[in-house]
VEXNURO-564912 format. One record per residue: residue in three letters; x, y, z of N, C-alpha, C, O in turn; residue number from 1. Coordinates in steps of 0.2 Angstrom, whole numbers, plus 5000, padded with zeros to 4 digits. Layout:
# VEXNURO-564912
ALA  X  Y  Z  X  Y  Z  X  Y  Z  X  Y  Z  NUM
...
END
This chain:
# VEXNURO-564912
MET  4650  4924  5278  4647  4926  5271  4650  4932  5269  4651  4937  5273  1
LEU  4652  4933  5262  4655  4937  5257  4648  4944  5258  4642  4944  5260  2
ASN  4653  4949  5257  4649  4955  5256  4648  4956  5248  4652  4952  5244  3
HIS  4644  4960  5246  4641  4964  5240  4647  4964  5235  4647  4962  5229  4
SER  4653  4966  5239  4659  4969  5235  4663  4962  5234  4663  4960  5228  5
GLU  4666  4960  5239  4668  4952  5237  4663  4947  5233  4666  4944  5229  6
TRP  4656  4946  5232  4654  4944  5226  4656  4946  5221  4659  4942  5218  7
LEU  4655  4953  5219  4656  4955  5212  4662  4953  5210  4662  4951  5204  8
ASN  4667  4955  5213  4674  4952  5213  4675  4943  5211  4679  4941  5206  9
SER  4673  4942  5214  4674  4935  5213  4670  4931  5207  4671  4926  5204  10
ASN  4664  4937  5205  4661  4932  5197  4661  4938  5195  4656  4940  5193  11
SER  4667  4943  5193  4669  4947  5190  4671  4944  5181  4669  4947  5176  12
ASN  4674  4938  5181  4676  4937  5176  4670  4929  5175  4672  4924  5173  13
ARG  4665  4929  5177  4660  4925  5175  4656  4926  5169  4654  4932  5170  14
ALA  4654  4925  5165  4649  4926  5159  4642  4922  5159  4640  4920  5153  15
TYR  4638  4922  5167  4633  4917  5164  4629  4921  5161  4630  4927  5160  16
PRO  4624  4916  5158  4623  4909  5160  4628  4904  5158  4627  4898  5158  17
PHE  4633  4907  5154  4637  4901  5154  4642  4898  5160  4645  4901  5165  18
LYS  4643  4891  5157  4647  4888  5164  4654  4892  5164  4657  4895  5159  19
GLN  4657  4891  5171  4662  4897  5173  4669  4893  5169  4667  4888  5167  20
GLY  4675  4895  5168  4678  4894  5165  4678  4894  5156  4684  4893  5153  21
MET  4674  4894  5154  4671  4893  5146  4674  4900  5143  4674  4906  5145  22
LYS  4678  4896  5136  4683  4900  5131  4678  4905  5130  4679  4911  5133  23
LEU  4672  4905  5127  4669  4908  5124  4673  4911  5115  4675  4917  5114  24
ARG  4674  4906  5112  4677  4908  5110  4678  4903  5103  4680  4898  5105  25
VAL  4678  4902  5095  4679  4900  5091  4684  4907  5086  4683  4913  5085  26
GLY  4689  4903  5084  4695  4906  5079  4695  4912  5084  4697  4913  5090  27
THR  4693  4918  5079  4694  4924  5082  4689  4928  5086  4690  4932  5091  28
PRO  4681  4927  5083  4677  4928  5087  4676  4926  5094  4674  4921  5095  29
GLU  4677  4930  5098  4674  4930  5105  4667  4932  5107  4665  4937  5107  30
ILE  4663  4927  5110  4655  4928  5113  4657  4933  5119  4661  4932  5124  31
PRO  4654  4940  5118  4655  4945  5124  4650  4942  5130  4644  4940  5131  32
GLY  4654  4943  5134  4650  4940  5142  4642  4944  5143  4638  4942  5148  33
ASN  4641  4948  5140  4635  4954  5140  4628  4949  5133  4622  4950  5132  34
LEU  4632  4945  5131  4628  4942  5124  4620  4939  5129  4615  4942  5128  35
LEU  4622  4934  5134  4616  4931  5138  4619  4932  5143  4624  4930  5145  36
VAL  4611  4937  5149  4613  4939  5154  4607  4935  5159  4606  4936  5165  37
ASP  4604  4930  5155  4600  4925  5159  4596  4920  5155  4593  4922  5151  38
ALA  4596  4914  5157  4592  4909  5155  4589  4904  5158  4591  4904  5164  39
VAL  4585  4899  5154  4582  4895  5159  4578  4888  5153  4573  4888  5149  40
LEU  4581  4883  5156  4579  4875  5149  4576  4874  5155  4579  4875  5160  41
ALA  4569  4871  5156  4565  4865  5158  4564  4862  5156  4562  4863  5150  42
GLY  4563  4855  5159  4561  4849  5154  4567  4846  5151  4567  4843  5146  43
THR  4573  4847  5155  4582  4845  5152  4582  4837  5155  4579  4835  5161  44
ASP  4586  4833  5151  4588  4828  5157  4593  4829  5161  4598  4833  5159  45
SER  4594  4826  5167  4597  4828  5173  4604  4824  5171  4608  4828  5174  46
LEU  4606  4820  5168  4611  4815  5165  4613  4821  5160  4619  4821  5161  47
ARG  4611  4826  5156  4614  4829  5150  4616  4835  5151  4614  4839  5156  48
LYS  4622  4837  5147  4624  4844  5148  4621  4846  5142  4618  4842  5137  49
TYR  4621  4854  5142  4620  4859  5137  4624  4864  5136  4626  4869  5140  50
ARG  4624  4864  5126  4628  4871  5126  4625  4875  5120  4620  4873  5117  51
VAL  4627  4879  5119  4625  4883  5115  4630  4881  5105  4634  4884  5102  52
ASN  4628  4876  5104  4633  4875  5099  4633  4880  5091  4636  4878  5086  53
TYR  4630  4885  5090  4631  4889  5087  4628  4896  5087  4624  4897  5091  54
ILE  4630  4899  5085  4625  4906  5086  4630  4907  5077  4635  4906  5075  55
GLN  4621  4910  5073  4620  4913  5067  4620  4921  5069  4618  4924  5074  56
VAL  4623  4923  5062  4623  4930  5062  4621  4931  5053  4623  4930  5048  57
GLY  4615  4934  5056  4610  4937  5050  4609  4943  5048  4614  4947  5050  58
VAL  4606  4945  5044  4605  4954  5042  4604  4958  5048  4607  4962  5050  59
ASP  4598  4955  5050  4596  4959  5057  4595  4956  5061  4591  4958  5065  60
TYR  4597  4950  5062  4596  4945  5069  4600  4940  5071  4604  4939  5066  61
LEU  4601  4936  5077  4604  4935  5080  4600  4926  5080  4594  4925  5080  62
GLN  4604  4920  5080  4600  4913  5082  4607  4910  5086  4612  4909  5084  63
ILE  4604  4909  5092  4610  4902  5094  4603  4897  5094  4596  4898  5096  64
GLY  4609  4891  5092  4606  4884  5095  4609  4881  5099  4615  4882  5099  65
ILE  4605  4876  5104  4606  4872  5108  4605  4867  5105  4603  4865  5099  66
ALA  4610  4862  5111  4611  4855  5109  4614  4853  5116  4617  4857  5120  67
ASP  4612  4846  5115  4617  4843  5122  4623  4836  5121  4625  4833  5116  68
ASP  4625  4836  5127  4632  4831  5125  4630  4825  5121  4635  4822  5120  69
LEU  4626  4822  5118  4624  4818  5117  4622  4818  5106  4621  4814  5102  70
GLY  4623  4827  5107  4622  4829  5101  4615  4829  5096  4615  4829  5090  71
GLN  4611  4829  5102  4606  4829  5099  4605  4839  5099  4608  4844  5103  72
PHE  4601  4839  5095  4598  4847  5093  4591  4849  5096  4586  4846  5095  73
HIS  4593  4855  5100  4585  4855  5105  4580  4860  5102  4574  4858  5102  74
GLY  4583  4866  5098  4580  4870  5098  4583  4876  5096  4589  4875  5095  75
VAL  4581  4883  5096  4584  4888  5094  4581  4896  5099  4575  4896  5101  76
ALA  4585  4900  5100  4582  4907  5103  4583  4912  5099  4589  4912  5098  77
ASN  4581  4917  5095  4580  4921  5089  4581  4927  5093  4579  4927  5099  78
VAL  4584  4933  5091  4583  4940  5095  4584  4944  5088  4588  4942  5083  79
GLN  4580  4950  5087  4583  4955  5084  4589  4960  5085  4590  4963  5091  80
THR  4594  4960  5080  4600  4963  5083  4598  4972  5086  4601  4975  5091  81
ASP  4593  4975  5083  4590  4981  5085  4585  4982  5091  4579  4982  5091  82
LEU  4590  4981  5096  4589  4978  5103  4584  4984  5106  4588  4989  5106  83
PRO  4579  4986  5109  4574  4991  5112  4578  4997  5117  4584  4994  5118  84
THR  4578  5001  5119  4581  5008  5123  4586  5004  5130  4591  5006  5133  85
VAL  4583  4999  5132  4585  4996  5137  4590  4992  5137  4595  4991  5141  86
ASP  4589  4989  5132  4598  4984  5130  4596  4977  5133  4600  4973  5134  87
TYR  4590  4977  5134  4588  4970  5136  4582  4966  5134  4576  4969  5135  88
LEU  4582  4961  5132  4577  4960  5128  4576  4951  5130  4581  4947  5129  89
ALA  4571  4948  5132  4570  4940  5133  4567  4938  5126  4565  4942  5122  90
THR  4566  4934  5127  4563  4928  5120  4563  4921  5122  4567  4919  5127  91
TYR  4557  4918  5118  4558  4912  5121  4560  4906  5118  4561  4908  5112  92
PHE  4561  4900  5119  4565  4895  5117  4561  4893  5113  4556  4892  5115  93
GLN  4562  4890  5106  4558  4888  5100  4562  4881  5100  4567  4879  5097  94
PRO  4556  4876  5104  4562  4869  5104  4559  4864  5097  4554  4864  5094  95
GLU  4565  4860  5096  4563  4855  5091  4556  4850  5093  4555  4848  5098  96
VAL  4552  4848  5087  4548  4845  5089  4548  4838  5094  4544  4837  5098  97
SER  4553  4833  5092  4558  4829  5098  4560  4831  5103  4564  4827  5106  98
SER  4560  4839  5106  4563  4840  5110  4557  4842  5117  4552  4846  5116  99
GLY  4558  4839  5123  4553  4841  5128  4555  4848  5129  4550  4852  5129  100
VAL  4562  4852  5130  4565  4856  5132  4561  4864  5130  4559  4865  5124  101
LYS  4559  4867  5135  4557  4873  5135  4559  4879  5139  4562  4878  5144  102
GLY  4558  4885  5137  4562  4888  5140  4564  4896  5138  4560  4898  5134  103
ARG  4568  4901  5141  4568  4908  5139  4574  4911  5139  4578  4908  5144  104
PHE  4577  4915  5135  4584  4917  5136  4583  4925  5135  4578  4928  5131  105
MET  4587  4929  5140  4586  4935  5141  4593  4937  5139  4599  4936  5141  106
PHE  4591  4942  5131  4599  4945  5128  4600  4950  5129  4595  4954  5129  107
GLY  4608  4953  5132  4610  4960  5135  4613  4963  5126  4612  4961  5121  108
PRO  4617  4968  5128  4621  4974  5124  4622  4969  5121  4619  4969  5116  109
GLY  4628  4964  5123  4631  4961  5117  4629  4958  5112  4633  4955  5108  110
VAL  4623  4960  5110  4620  4958  5103  4624  4961  5099  4627  4958  5095  111
GLN  4623  4970  5099  4626  4972  5095  4634  4971  5094  4637  4975  5090  112
THR  4638  4966  5098  4643  4966  5096  4643  4960  5093  4648  4959  5090  113
VAL  4640  4955  5093  4640  4948  5089  4637  4951  5082  4640  4949  5077  114
ALA  4635  4954  5081  4630  4958  5076  4635  4961  5070  4633  4963  5064  115
ALA  4639  4962  5073  4646  4966  5070  4650  4959  5066  4653  4960  5061  116
TRP  4650  4954  5069  4651  4949  5064  4650  4948  5060  4644  4950  5058  117
ASP  4654  4944  5053  4653  4942  5047  4646  4938  5047  4646  4932  5050  118
GLN  4641  4939  5043  4635  4935  5044  4638  4927  5041  4640  4926  5035  119
ASP  4638  4923  5046  4638  4916  5045  4636  4911  5051  4632  4914  5055  120
ARG  4638  4906  5051  4636  4903  5056  4641  4898  5061  4643  4893  5059  121
TYR  4643  4902  5067  4648  4899  5069  4646  4895  5075  4642  4897  5078  122
PHE  4651  4887  5077  4651  4883  5080  4655  4882  5086  4661  4882  5085  123
PHE  4653  4882  5091  4655  4879  5098  4657  4873  5101  4653  4870  5104  124
ALA  4662  4870  5101  4663  4864  5107  4660  4866  5114  4657  4871  5115  125
PHE  4661  4860  5118  4658  4860  5125  4661  4864  5130  4659  4869  5133  126
ASP  4670  4863  5129  4673  4868  5133  4674  4876  5131  4678  4879  5134  127
ARG  4668  4877  5126  4669  4886  5123  4663  4886  5127  4664  4889  5132  128
SER  4658  4884  5126  4649  4887  5127  4643  4881  5132  4637  4881  5131  129
GLU  4647  4878  5136  4644  4873  5138  4639  4879  5145  4642  4882  5148  130
LEU  4631  4879  5146  4630  4881  5151  4629  4881  5159  4628  4875  5159  131
GLU  4629  4882  5162  4629  4883  5169  4621  4877  5169  4615  4878  5167  132
PRO  4625  4873  5174  4618  4869  5174  4611  4870  5179  4606  4867  5180  133
SER  4615  4876  5181  4608  4877  5185  4604  4880  5180  4598  4881  5182  134
VAL  4605  4882  5174  4601  4886  5170  4594  4880  5168  4587  4881  5168  135
CYS  4598  4874  5168  4593  4866  5166  4590  4866  5174  4593  4867  5180  136
ILE  4584  4864  5171  4578  4864  5175  4576  4853  5173  4572  4853  5168  137
PRO  4579  4847  5176  4577  4843  5174  4568  4842  5178  4565  4845  5183  138
GLY  4567  4836  5173  4561  4833  5176  4554  4834  5171  4554  4839  5168  139
ALA  4549  4828  5171  4545  4828  5166  4540  4831  5169  4536  4832  5165  140
ALA  4539  4833  5174  4533  4837  5176  4535  4845  5172  4530  4849  5171  141
ALA  4541  4848  5170  4541  4855  5168  4539  4855  5162  4537  4860  5160  142
SER  4537  4849  5156  4536  4847  5150  4528  4852  5151  4526  4857  5148  143
ALA  4524  4849  5156  4518  4853  5156  4517  4860  5153  4521  4864  5153  144
GLY  4510  4861  5149  4514  4870  5146  4508  4873  5149  4507  4879  5148  145
VAL  4504  4871  5153  4500  4876  5160  4500  4872  5164  4498  4866  5164  146
THR  4502  4876  5171  4503  4874  5175  4496  4876  5180  4495  4872  5185  147
SER  4493  4881  5179  4487  4884  5184  4485  4888  5180  4488  4891  5176  148
ILE  4478  4888  5183  4472  4894  5179  4468  4897  5189  4467  4893  5194  149
ARG  4468  4904  5188  4467  4906  5193  4463  4912  5192  4464  4915  5186  150
GLU  4458  4915  5196  4456  4920  5196  4458  4927  5195  4462  4928  5200  151
GLU  4458  4931  5193  4463  4937  5195  4460  4941  5200  4455  4943  5200  152
GLY  4464  4942  5206  4462  4944  5211  4463  4938  5218  4465  4941  5223  153
THR  4462  4935  5218  4462  4931  5222  4470  4927  5223  4473  4924  5219  154
ALA  4471  4928  5230  4478  4927  5233  4482  4917  5232  4488  4916  5232  155
SER  4477  4914  5232  4480  4909  5230  4477  4905  5223  4472  4906  5220  156
SER  4482  4901  5221  4482  4899  5214  4480  4889  5214  4484  4886  5217  157
LYS  4476  4887  5211  4474  4881  5212  4476  4877  5205  4474  4879  5199  158
LYS  4479  4872  5205  4481  4868  5198  4476  4863  5197  4474  4858  5201  159
ILE  4474  4867  5191  4466  4862  5188  4467  4858  5181  4465  4852  5180  160
LEU  4471  4861  5178  4472  4859  5170  4481  4858  5168  4485  4862  5168  161
THR  4482  4853  5166  4490  4854  5163  4491  4852  5156  4487  4850  5151  162
GLY  4497  4852  5155  4500  4849  5149  4495  4856  5141  4493  4861  5143  163
ASP  4495  4855  5138  4493  4859  5130  4485  4863  5134  4484  4862  5140  164
VAL  4482  4866  5132  4476  4869  5133  4473  4875  5128  4476  4880  5127  165
SER  4467  4874  5125  4466  4877  5119  4460  4883  5122  4455  4882  5125  166
LEU  4463  4887  5121  4458  4895  5125  4454  4898  5118  4458  4899  5114  167
ARG  4447  4900  5118  4444  4901  5113  4440  4909  5116  4435  4909  5121  168
ALA  4441  4914  5113  4436  4918  5115  4428  4918  5113  4427  4915  5108  169
GLY  4424  4922  5117  4419  4922  5115  4415  4929  5113  4418  4933  5111  170
HIS  4409  4930  5114  4406  4938  5113  4407  4941  5121  4405  4938  5126  171
GLY  4411  4947  5120  4412  4951  5125  4417  4948  5129  4418  4950  5135  172
ILE  4423  4944  5126  4427  4943  5129  4434  4943  5125  4434  4941  5120  173
LYS  4441  4946  5129  4445  4946  5125  4451  4942  5130  4450  4940  5135  174
PHE  4458  4943  5126  4463  4939  5128  4469  4944  5128  4470  4949  5124  175
GLU  4473  4942  5134  4477  4950  5133  4483  4944  5134  4481  4939  5137  176
THR  4490  4944  5132  4496  4940  5134  4501  4945  5137  4503  4951  5136  177
VAL  4502  4940  5143  4509  4946  5146  4515  4943  5147  4516  4939  5152  178
PRO  4520  4944  5142  4525  4941  5142  4529  4940  5148  4531  4935  5151  179
SER  4530  4946  5150  4533  4945  5156  4533  4941  5162  4538  4939  5165  180
SER  4527  4939  5162  4526  4935  5167  4523  4928  5163  4519  4925  5167  181
ASN  4523  4926  5157  4522  4919  5153  4515  4921  5155  4514  4915  5156  182
ALA  4510  4923  5155  4503  4921  5155  4500  4924  5152  4503  4928  5149  183
ILE  4493  4923  5151  4487  4925  5147  4480  4928  5152  4476  4925  5156  184
VAL  4480  4936  5151  4474  4937  5156  4468  4937  5152  4469  4940  5147  185
ILE  4461  4934  5154  4456  4933  5150  4450  4939  5151  4454  4943  5155  186
ARG  4447  4941  5151  4444  4950  5151  4438  4949  5149  4438  4946  5144  187
ALA  4431  4952  5152  4429  4955  5150  4426  4960  5145  4422  4963  5149  188
ASN  4425  4962  5140  4426  4968  5135  4416  4971  5134  4413  4970  5129  189
LYS  4416  4974  5139  4409  4976  5140  4409  4982  5136  4413  4987  5136  190
GLN  4403  4982  5131  4401  4986  5127  4393  4988  5126  4390  4990  5121  191
TRP  4391  4987  5132  4384  4990  5134  4382  4991  5140  4383  4988  5145  192
ASN  4378  4998  5141  4376  4997  5148  4373  4991  5152  4370  4987  5149  193
CYS  4374  4990  5159  4373  4983  5162  4368  4982  5168  4368  4978  5172  194
ASP  4363  4992  5166  4359  4992  5169  4352  4989  5169  4349  4991  5164  195
CYS  4348  4986  5173  4343  4984  5173  4336  4988  5176  4336  4992  5181  196
PRO  4331  4987  5175  4325  4990  5180  4324  4986  5185  4324  4980  5184  197
GLU  4323  4990  5193  4326  4986  5197  4320  4981  5201  4322  4978  5207  198
ASP  4313  4980  5196  4311  4977  5195  4310  4971  5192  4305  4968  5193  199
PHE  4315  4971  5188  4313  4964  5184  4322  4959  5186  4328  4960  5184  200
ASN  4320  4955  5190  4325  4952  5194  4327  4944  5188  4324  4940  5187  201
ARG  4335  4946  5186  4338  4943  5180  4343  4941  5181  4348  4945  5182  202
ILE  4345  4935  5180  4351  4933  5180  4357  4932  5177  4358  4929  5172  203
HIS  4362  4937  5181  4369  4939  5176  4366  4944  5171  4367  4942  5165  204
PRO  4363  4950  5171  4361  4953  5168  4365  4957  5163  4363  4960  5157  205
CYS  4371  4957  5166  4379  4960  5160  4377  4955  5154  4377  4958  5148  206
GLU  4375  4948  5154  4378  4944  5149  4372  4945  5144  4373  4942  5139  207
ARG  4365  4948  5143  4362  4951  5138  4363  4955  5136  4364  4960  5139  208
ALA  4362  4955  5129  4364  4961  5126  4356  4965  5124  4356  4971  5124  209
ILE  4353  4962  5123  4344  4964  5122  4343  4968  5130  4347  4967  5135  210
LYS  4340  4972  5130  4335  4976  5137  4330  4972  5137  4329  4967  5141  211
SER  4324  4977  5130  4319  4977  5131  4316  4980  5124  4318  4984  5121  212
ILE  4311  4977  5123  4306  4980  5115  4301  4982  5117  4296  4978  5117  213
ASN  4300  4988  5119  4294  4991  5120  4292  4991  5126  4286  4992  5126  214
GLY  4296  4989  5131  4295  4987  5137  4294  4979  5139  4293  4976  5145  215
VAL  4294  4977  5133  4293  4968  5134  4302  4966  5133  4306  4968  5129  216
TYR  4303  4961  5139  4308  4961  5142  4310  4953  5138  4306  4949  5136  217
PRO  4315  4953  5138  4319  4944  5135  4315  4940  5141  4312  4942  5146  218
ARG  4317  4932  5139  4316  4928  5145  4320  4926  5151  4323  4931  5154  219
GLU  4320  4922  5152  4325  4922  5158  4333  4919  5156  4338  4921  5159  220
ASP  4332  4915  5151  4339  4914  5146  4341  4917  5141  4346  4916  5137  221
GLY  4336  4925  5141  4340  4930  5139  4336  4932  5132  4338  4937  5129  222
ASN  4332  4929  5128  4330  4928  5122  4324  4929  5120  4319  4927  5123  223
LEU  4322  4934  5114  4316  4938  5112  4313  4932  5106  4317  4931  5101  224
ASP  4307  4928  5107  4308  4929  5098  4302  4931  5095  4296  4931  5097  225
ILE  4305  4933  5088  4300  4938  5085  4296  4933  5080  4299  4929  5078  226
MET  4288  4934  5079  4286  4929  5074  4281  4933  5070  4276  4936  5071  227
GLN  4284  4931  5064  4279  4935  5058  4272  4933  5055  4272  4927  5054  228
GLY  4268  4936  5055  4261  4936  5054  4260  4937  5047  4265  4938  5043  229
ASP  4253  4935  5045  4252  4936  5037  4252  4943  5035  4249  4948  5037  230
TRP  4257  4943  5028  4257  4949  5026  4262  4955  5028  4262  4960  5025  231
MET  4267  4951  5033  4271  4952  5035  4278  4948  5034  4278  4943  5033  232
TYR  4284  4952  5036  4291  4951  5036  4296  4951  5040  4297  4957  5042  233
VAL  4300  4947  5042  4306  4949  5047  4313  4945  5045  4314  4939  5045  234
SER  4317  4950  5042  4324  4949  5038  4330  4952  5044  4330  4957  5046  235
PRO  4334  4947  5044  4340  4950  5048  4344  4954  5042  4343  4953  5036  236
VAL  4349  4959  5046  4353  4963  5042  4359  4963  5044  4362  4967  5048  237
PRO  4362  4958  5042  4369  4956  5050  4374  4962  5046  4379  4963  5050  238
SER  4376  4965  5040  4382  4970  5039  4379  4976  5044  4384  4979  5046  239
GLU  4372  4979  5047  4372  4984  5050  4368  4982  5059  4366  4986  5063  240
ASN  4369  4975  5058  4367  4972  5065  4360  4975  5069  4358  4978  5074  241
LYS  4357  4973  5062  4349  4973  5065  4342  4968  5061  4341  4965  5056  242
ILE  4339  4969  5064  4333  4968  5060  4325  4971  5059  4321  4974  5063  243
GLU  4324  4969  5051  4318  4972  5048  4315  4970  5046  4314  4966  5042  244
VAL  4308  4976  5050  4301  4971  5049  4297  4977  5047  4297  4982  5049  245
GLY  4292  4973  5040  4289  4977  5036  4283  4972  5031  4282  4966  5032  246
PHE  4280  4975  5029  4273  4974  5027  4275  4970  5017  4278  4972  5012  247
VAL  4272  4965  5019  4272  4960  5009  4268  4964  5006  4263  4966  5008  248
GLY  4270  4966  5001  4267  4970  4994  4266  4977  4997  4270  4979  5001  249
ASP  4262  4979  4994  4258  4988  4994  4259  4989  5003  4256  4987  5008  250
VAL  4265  4994  5002  4267  4996  5011  4262  5002  5012  4263  5006  5016  251
ASP  4255  5002  5007  4253  5010  5010  4244  5005  5014  4240  5007  5018  252
CYS  4245  4997  5010  4239  4994  5015  4243  4987  5016  4247  4984  5012  253
CYS  4242  4986  5023  4244  4976  5024  4238  4973  5020  4240  4967  5020  254
CYS  4232  4974  5017  4227  4969  5014  4226  4970  5009  4220  4970  5007  255
THR  4233  4971  5005  4232  4971  4997  4228  4965  4994  4223  4967  4991  256
ALA  4229  4959  4995  4224  4956  4994  4216  4956  4995  4213  4953  4991  257
CYS  4213  4960  5000  4207  4965  5001  4204  4967  4996  4198  4966  4994  258
ASP  4209  4971  4994  4207  4977  4989  4206  4974  4984  4200  4976  4982  259
SER  4210  4968  4980  4210  4966  4974  4203  4961  4974  4200  4960  4969  260
LEU  4202  4959  4979  4195  4956  4979  4192  4959  4979  4187  4957  4975  261
GLU  4190  4965  4981  4186  4969  4981  4183  4971  4971  4178  4971  4968  262
GLU  4191  4973  4971  4188  4975  4962  4187  4971  4958  4184  4972  4953  263
LEU  4188  4963  4960  4185  4959  4955  4179  4959  4957  4174  4959  4953  264
ARG  4178  4959  4964  4169  4957  4965  4165  4965  4960  4159  4964  4957  265
GLN  4168  4970  4961  4164  4974  4956  4163  4974  4949  4158  4975  4946  266
GLN  4169  4972  4946  4170  4969  4940  4164  4964  4939  4160  4966  4935  267
LEU  4164  4959  4943  4159  4954  4940  4152  4958  4943  4147  4955  4942  268
ALA  4151  4963  4945  4144  4965  4948  4142  4968  4939  4137  4967  4936  269
LEU  4148  4971  4937  4146  4975  4931  4145  4971  4925  4141  4973  4920  270
ILE  4147  4964  4924  4147  4959  4920  4139  4958  4921  4135  4961  4917  271
ILE  4137  4954  4926  4131  4952  4928  4126  4956  4926  4121  4955  4921  272
ALA  4126  4963  4929  4121  4968  4926  4122  4968  4918  4117  4969  4916  273
ALA  4125  4967  4916  4126  4970  4907  4123  4963  4905  4118  4962  4900  274
ALA  4125  4957  4908  4121  4951  4904  4113  4950  4905  4110  4947  4900  275
ALA  4108  4955  4912  4103  4956  4913  4100  4959  4909  4094  4958  4908  276
GLY  4105  4962  4905  4100  4968  4902  4094  4974  4905  4093  4974  4911  277
PRO  4091  4978  4901  4088  4983  4904  4083  4980  4907  4079  4983  4911  278
END
């Protein structure tokens, strides 16, 4: 077995993930060995070879295109030339619609070297930029977009969904992406106190935003019905997240109609008295 120093010596001239022996050159420009420091392409064809068929140098970005030995173009990986201070940056592979290949590329400090090339698109043949076969993971199973869903904190992961899955956040729920592990974390975003009276037994109390109104608690489904009576109005105010309840008509008396009726009765009495004469 080789020790660590022997391993470094035997691999010192390699430019992984490029295949060993690649010229990494087109004309004068030469691909630095630390442009790419790691890569993975999943869902490839086991009978095909894959290579970086071009590198495009833009104003503030680099783009590498990936093709196979049949000439099929599979997609690109982009990286900004202003790398973070760690000098390494992972980016997702953006496949063509017709390609089932997915993956990621890890760029290294060589990005700055290539960024100094003239702005152009540089093409490479197979003997100059073929990727190491171990980078490619063949198999139809690799095309599944979602491989598993598990509850955070559990030790096991049970595969229950495959392919493309659409996730939609509801009230009190937020999504967080974790690029380093290619995952999405779903969390409850609690914005209220979930403490409930001990003598009030409810299922899932934290799912109810309404605790009580003047000591009246919601039904088991968490809802309260507000019904307006005569001379009352109930009006929602969405902009302020509240409901207004008030009187219809005169705010000083909820029985404006009764006052009007009494006034009319008095007027009629005066008319009748005048008609009867002295």
